[in-house]
C-alpha positions, 0 to 999 in steps of 0.5 A, a space after each residue: 329301129 323306127 325311121 319316123 320321118 314321112 319321107 324316109 326311105 330304107 335302102 338297106 337290104 338283107 340282114 342289114 334291113 333286119 329290125 328296121 321299119 318305116 311308117 305304115 302306108 295305106 293307099 286308101 288314105 292317099 299315102 302311096 303303095 301299101 307298106 307294112 311299117 312300124 304298126 305292122 311290126 308292133 301288131 303282127 310282128 311283120 318285120 324282117 328279123 323278128 321272131 314269130 311268137 304264139 303269144 305276145 311277149 309284151 307285158 305290163 312293164 314293157 308297155 309302161 317303159 314304151 309309154 314313158 319313152 313315147 312321152 319323152 320323145 313327144 309322141 302324143 296319143 291319138 285324141 280318138 283313143 282318149 274319147 269314150 262316148 261324149 267324154 274325153 279321158 283327161 288324166 289317169 287317176 288309178 291303174 289297177 295293180 293287177 292290170 284289170 282296169 284303169 280309172 280316168 277323169 273324163 270331161 264332157 266334150 260339149 259341156 266342159 264343166 261336166 266331169 266324171 270318173 270313167 273306168 276302163 276294163 282292160 281285156 287282153 287280146 289273148 284272153 279266152 272267151 271265158 276270161 272275157 265273159 268274167 270281165 264283162 260280167 264284173 263291169 255289168 255288176 258294177 254298173 248296175 250297183 252304181 246305177 241303182 245308187 245314182 237313181 236313188 240319189 237323184 230321186 232323193 234330190 228331187 223329191 218334195 216333202 209335204 208339210 202338214 
């Protein structure tokens, strides 16, 4: 159970406090004494009553259900999480069935008429170094292919032909 109000206090103790989390508090942000809250429970399973797992029990369907629930509750993602370089991710257009990548429509933050397709490769925190290398190499290969195509297209667009 997540008590989301910033001023909420949990007066429960013992087993009654199991699975109950407040907001995290960070003293460096002027939020009072440090307190591991909902983010500590989600990221590190820091919550009375939660079992510790070697690997995360969260899977793709669980994440999608959580995302739907957050959307229905009106909880919006941080704008920082939606920014890639000078582009803001606007809308998810394709989610790979394997969970390997997502394609997003991205809009330039300063030049709003400039839009691109941004591909984000998804890498699990539990991925081995070998798995990370495979995904990174795939991303580099795709970039090199697209960059070569872009360079050729740009060269053809700006080249001038001399007429005899």
